[in-house]
N, C-alpha and C positions, 0 to 999 in steps of 0.2 A: 364686876362686869366681865372682864376678860378671863378666860379659862386658863388653867395651867398648860394645856397643850398649845394654846396660842402663844403664851409666853415662851415656851420651848422653841416654837418656830421662829420667833423673833431673835432668840439667843443664837439659833443656828444661822439665821441671816447675818447677824453681827459677826459671828466667827468666820463665815465664808468671806464676807466683805473685807474683813481685816486681813485674812490670809491672802486674798487675791489683790489687796490694795485698791479696792473699788469703793466708790462713794455712792450714796443714795440721796435722792430728794423726793419729796411728796407734793402732790397737787390734789387737794381733797375738796370735795363739795359735800355730798351727803354724809360722809363720815365725820365732818366737822373737826378734823385734826386728830382723830382717834389713832390713825396709823402713826403719825409723828409722836403721839403720846406713848404708844406701845414701844416704839423704838427708843425713845429717850428715857423710859422707865428703867432701862437696863444700863448699869454703869459701864462706861467705856464707849458709849454710842457716839461721842464726839470724835472718835477715831475714824468714823465713816459716814455719819449722817450730816449732810450739808445744810438741810433746813427744809422748810415746806411752806406752802401757801394754802390757806383755807379760802377757796374761791367760791363762796356761796352765791354771789350774784354774777350775772352775765357781764356786768361792767368790770368786775375784778378779773374774771376769766380773760377778758379782752386786754385789759390794761397791764396786768402782772404776768400773764401766761401767754400772751400773744395769740390767743384763740381768735381766729378771724370772725369778725361780726357777721359776715355773710353765712358762715357755717352755723353760728348760733341761730340766725334767722331762719335758715333753710331746714335745719335738723332739730333744733332745740338743744337745750343744755344737756338733756339726758339722751345721749346718742353716742354711737361708736366714733363718729367723726370728731365730736368735741372731746371725748376721752382721749383720743389719739393726739389731738392738738394740745390738750392740757399736759400730757406726759412729755411731749416734745418741748413745749414751752418751759416746763419746770427743769428739764435736763439742760436746756440751753441757758436759761437764766441763772442757774446755780453752778454750772460747769460740773455737774455730777456725772458719774459713769452710768448710772441707771436712775430713772425717775419713774415713779408709779403715780397714776391718777385714778380717781374714783369719782363717778358722777351717777346719781340715781335718785330714786324716789323712796325714801326710807319709811314714810307714812307718819301717822295713820292717814292723813289726807294727802292731797296733791296728785293723786293718780288719775288716770283716764283710761278709757278702753284701749287706746293705742299705747299708753305708757302706764301700766298698772303699778300700784304700790308694790315695792319689792324689786322693780326693774332696776338693774345696776349694770354699768359698764366699767370695767377695770382695764387700764392700759399700762404697759410697761415699755419704756423707750430706752434703748441702749445703742451702742455703736453698730449693732447688727440690724437695727430697725425698730419697729413698733409692733407689739402684739396686743390685740384687743380681745377681751372676752365679755360675753353677755351672760348675765345671771338674772333669775327671777326668784327672789327669796320670799318665803311665806310667813315670816315671823312678825313680831311687833317691831316698832321703831328701833328699840335697843338691839334686838336680835338681828334685824336686817343690817344695822350698822356694824355689828360685830362680825357677821358673815362676810360683809364686804371687806372689812379690814383683814380678816383671815385669808380671803381670796387674794387680796393684794400681796400679802406676805408670801403666800404659796406661789404666786406667779413670779414674784421676784426671785424666789428660791429656784424655780424651774429654769429661769434664765441663767442662774449661776451654776447649776449642777454640771452642765457640759464643760464649763470652764474649769471647774474644780476636780472633776472626776468623782465627785461624791455620789452617794446613792440618791436616787430620786426621792423627793419628798412624798411621804405617805399622806393621803387625804382621808379623813374620817367621814363618818356618815353625814356630818354637817359641812363638809368641804365643798369645793367647787363641783358643780354638776353639769355644766354645759360647756361647749367648746367655743372656738373663735366666733366672734360676731360676724354676721353677714353685713356687707356694706361698710366695712371698716375703712375703706379708702376715702380720704377727703375729696 
């Protein structure tokens, strides 16, 4: 399922985190733990990966990631506000330097006119704040999940690049295509 380039991105994430002494945590919904799997597939990940929460239900988002129930009710699980809260909750709960969250509609069902299949929000929280990006993928369930995982790793890398002085991450034709989400403030 994962491509060689995605594996290389995760290897780069690991190298940067280990070099900088930073830790990472994940809060995943639509990816179902894929990001954590990609990270832990690489030997040495225990040197920087704190753990993750697969928060598929709203109850788990609220109970384990401290996502406010009023945000879930007002905006729905697939929203910039909930992605932001998930990342902040994962970072706080795990004491990680960075936390990434993903929430979306992978498909094939579950979409609506307001929230179509492929709509995904990815957030990264660190000591500088939270960045949220909105994507709309056009693949099948597997491709949408992989695209979301790739976006999450690329956004993590983009947060680390200024700290490391490394070259910016290159994005391929299937990489992130849209900028920050509007309405990202809770």
